[in-house]
Every structure is written in structure tokens, then in C-alpha cells.
C-alpha positions as a Markdown table, in Angstrom:
| # | Residue | x | y | z |
|---|---|---|---|---|
| 1 | Met | -35.4 | 8.1 | -14.9 |
| 2 | Ala | -34.1 | 5.6 | -12.3 |
| 3 | Ala | -30.7 | 5.4 | -14.0 |
| 4 | Leu | -30.5 | 9.2 | -14.1 |
| 5 | Lys | -31.4 | 9.4 | -10.4 |
| 6 | Arg | -28.7 | 6.8 | -9.6 |
| 7 | Ala | -26.1 | 8.7 | -11.6 |
| 8 | Asn | -26.9 | 11.9 | -9.8 |
| 9 | Glu | -26.7 | 10.2 | -6.5 |
| 10 | Ile | -23.3 | 8.7 | -7.4 |
| 11 | Arg | -22.0 | 12.1 | -8.6 |
| 12 | Ser | -23.1 | 13.8 | -5.3 |
| 13 | Leu | -21.5 | 11.1 | -3.2 |
| 14 | Arg | -18.3 | 11.3 | -5.1 |
| 15 | Ala | -18.3 | 15.1 | -4.8 |
| 16 | Gln | -18.7 | 14.8 | -1.0 |
| 17 | Leu | -15.9 | 12.2 | -0.9 |
| 18 | Lys | -13.6 | 14.5 | -2.8 |
| 19 | Arg | -14.4 | 17.4 | -0.4 |
| 20 | Asp | -13.6 | 15.0 | 2.5 |
| 21 | Leu | -10.3 | 14.0 | 0.9 |
| 22 | Lys | -9.4 | 17.7 | 0.4 |
| 23 | Ala | -10.3 | 18.4 | 4.1 |
| 24 | Gly | -8.2 | 15.4 | 5.3 |
| 25 | Gln | -11.3 | 13.7 | 6.9 |
| 26 | Val | -10.8 | 10.6 | 4.7 |
| 27 | Ser | -7.6 | 8.8 | 3.7 |
| 28 | Ile | -7.0 | 7.9 | 0.1 |
| 29 | Ile | -5.4 | 4.7 | 1.3 |
| 30 | Glu | -8.7 | 3.7 | 2.9 |
| 31 | Ile | -10.6 | 4.5 | -0.3 |
| 32 | Ile | -8.3 | 2.4 | -2.5 |
| 33 | Ser | -8.1 | -0.6 | -0.1 |
| 34 | Thr | -11.8 | -0.8 | 0.6 |
| 35 | Pro | -13.6 | 1.3 | -1.9 |
| 36 | Pro | -17.3 | 2.3 | -1.3 |
| 37 | Trp | -19.7 | 1.1 | -4.0 |
| 38 | Phe | -20.0 | 4.6 | -5.5 |
| 39 | Val | -16.2 | 4.9 | -6.0 |
| 40 | Glu | -15.6 | 1.6 | -7.8 |
| 41 | Ser | -16.4 | 3.1 | -11.2 |
| 42 | Ala | -14.4 | 6.3 | -10.5 |
| 43 | Lys | -11.0 | 6.7 | -12.2 |
| 44 | Thr | -8.0 | 6.2 | -9.9 |
| 45 | Phe | -6.3 | 9.3 | -11.4 |
| 46 | Asp | -9.3 | 11.5 | -10.5 |
| 47 | Met | -9.4 | 10.3 | -6.9 |
| 48 | Leu | -5.6 | 10.9 | -6.5 |
| 49 | Met | -6.1 | 14.4 | -7.9 |
| 50 | Ala | -8.6 | 15.2 | -5.1 |
| 51 | Val | -5.9 | 14.6 | -2.4 |
| 52 | Pro | -4.1 | 17.8 | -1.3 |
| 53 | Lys | -0.5 | 18.2 | -2.6 |
| 54 | Tyr | -1.2 | 15.6 | -5.3 |
| 55 | Gly | -1.1 | 17.3 | -8.7 |
| 56 | Lys | -1.1 | 15.9 | -12.2 |
| 57 | Val | 2.6 | 15.2 | -12.1 |
| 58 | Lys | 2.7 | 13.3 | -8.8 |
| 59 | Ala | -0.5 | 11.3 | -9.6 |
| 60 | Thr | 0.9 | 10.3 | -13.0 |
| 61 | Arg | 4.2 | 9.3 | -11.5 |
| 62 | Phe | 2.4 | 7.1 | -8.9 |
| 63 | Leu | 0.3 | 5.4 | -11.6 |
| 64 | Asn | 3.2 | 4.9 | -14.0 |
| 65 | His | 5.4 | 3.4 | -11.2 |
| 66 | Cys | 2.6 | 0.9 | -10.4 |
| 67 | Arg | 1.9 | 0.3 | -14.1 |
| 68 | Ile | -1.7 | 1.5 | -13.9 |
| 69 | Ser | -3.4 | 3.3 | -16.8 |
| 70 | Gln | -4.8 | 6.7 | -16.1 |
| 71 | Gly | -8.2 | 5.5 | -17.3 |
| 72 | Lys | -8.2 | 2.6 | -14.8 |
| 73 | Thr | -11.1 | 2.6 | -12.3 |
| 74 | Ile | -10.6 | 1.9 | -8.7 |
| 75 | Gly | -12.9 | -1.1 | -8.9 |
| 76 | Gly | -10.9 | -2.4 | -11.8 |
| 77 | Leu | -7.5 | -2.5 | -10.0 |
| 78 | Thr | -5.9 | -5.9 | -9.6 |
| 79 | Glu | -4.7 | -6.9 | -6.2 |
| 80 | Arg | -1.1 | -6.3 | -7.3 |
| 81 | Gln | -1.9 | -2.8 | -8.6 |
| 82 | Arg | -3.9 | -2.0 | -5.5 |
| 83 | Ser | -1.2 | -3.2 | -3.1 |
| 84 | Glu | 1.6 | -1.4 | -5.0 |
| 85 | Leu | -0.4 | 1.9 | -5.1 |
| 86 | Ile | -1.2 | 1.7 | -1.3 |
| 87 | Glu | 2.5 | 1.0 | -0.6 |
| 88 | Met | 3.5 | 4.1 | -2.7 |
| 89 | Leu | 0.9 | 6.3 | -1.0 |
| 90 | Ala | 2.0 | 5.2 | 2.5 |
| 91 | Arg | 5.5 | 6.5 | 2.0 |
């Protein structure tokens, strides 16, 4: 029951974060550079998809350019991957 409660909490926090990303209240660069604890296990591709004007094609292009798998979590990014992705998103 505790694990279920924690999973539900994480899902609701991520849903709120995605709404904030869509509204422009939070920057994806902030999320990737210093991810909150509940985002570390989220897929990078899913977080990029929550950003306005970032569809499947653009998100895939960013990840491929930085040599990041679509299944890679934000917490699992190496420093090189993280810095390259932040640089790409800052353009």
C-alpha cells in the first residue's frame, strides 16, 4: 500500500509539472539541469513532449543529436548527455 501511495503521488506531481511546462511556468532546462526527485525516473522523451511546440519529431531529433535513447530517464543522463541536451534546448 505504501508503494502504491508513493506511485500515485509521483504520478500526480509529474502531471502537475507537465501542466506547468505547457503553461510556460517552468523551464525544461531547469528540469533537466536540476531534476526534482519525482522526475528522475521519468523518461526524457516524455518530458520533452510536454513542452509546447515540441512534438515527436523535434524531441526525437534532439535526443538523436545528443546520442540519448528515447527510453533514457532524466536521472540516468550522463553529464555529457545532460550538458549537450541543455545546450540544444537553449538555442
